[in-house]
C-alpha positions, 0 to 999 in steps of 0.5 A: 900565397894564393897559389899554395892555398889553392894547391892545398884546397885541391889536394884536400878536396881529392883526398875527401873525395877518396875517403868518401868513395872508400867509405860508401857503403855497398848495395844491399838487397831489399824486399818491399813487405808491406806499406805504411799508408799512414805515411805512404812509405814502404816497409822493407826486409833485407833477406840477404843482409839482415845482420848488416842492417841490424848492426847499421841501423838497430834491431827492428821488430821482425827485421822489418824497417820503414824507408821513410823516402820510398813512396808506395805509389812507386813500388809493389809488395814483393818487389826487390831492390838494391839500395844503400842505406843510413840512419835517418836524420831527426829532421828527415822523419815524417810527422805521421811517423813520429806523431801518429806512428802506424808501426814501431819499425826502425826508419831507414833512409835510402841514400842510393838505389838500383834495379835488380838485373833481368833474367837471361834465357838460354844462355850462361849467366853469372850471378854473384853471391847475395845477388838476384836476377828478375823476370819483370814479366812473371814478377819472379826472382832467383837468388844466389842465397849461399855457398853450402860447401866447396870440396873441390880438389884445389889447384896445386893439390893431388886428390882422389876425387874431383870434389864437389861445390854445392849452393843454395839458390832462392826462388821467389814470386812477388807475393809467394814464400821463398823456395830454396834448393841446392845445386851441385858441380859434380855429376854425381849429385843434383845439378838442375832443378825445375820450378814454376816452369823454369829450369835452372842448371848450375854450370859452374861455381867460380872461383875454382879453389887454389891451394893455400888460399881461402876464398871469402864466401862473398867472392863466390859466383855461380854460372847458371843456365835458365830455360823456360819450359 
């Protein structure tokens, strides 16, 4: 009987681990837009994932959220992070937030976090949908904002012309407004640009379309060449 109970417990544990892994929320891109100095916490926006956050946490004024467990001494305004989030439990709120609120932004609890990958210069680099790269020396980011169109001739079709994929990228320094620009794969359109002494060249958009298969936006990646001028 003890042996049987041990097996049942082990199977339940493994099943629970699998379920926990399956339900683990994805990383979201967060940007620090200010501080609540009354609570020594950071105010966040989610430029790529505002809809997902409002659905998970609720609609907050200006789409800003107060991270109740990120201390201002560890971060800078304009800094970006990749985080997993959840609603805070009642007992996790600091007294300064509940008794003496500075802002009326909804609270968010950071369950996991990782840094943004650094830019790689003079070599092709792949950037996933809604992901960013960071230059820590200049405190700047380049992000894959959105896919605008993909009219490239799918594999399995015969077309009059090869078509074009166009993407929107976002460049941003820590304390500046974002700069959006569009690049294309077809040689007849703009496929490179220079911003703030960086040259960004679009090498490819992947995956290439295939007949009778729809690629979801979040499955796209861009291949870039980043050069300092």
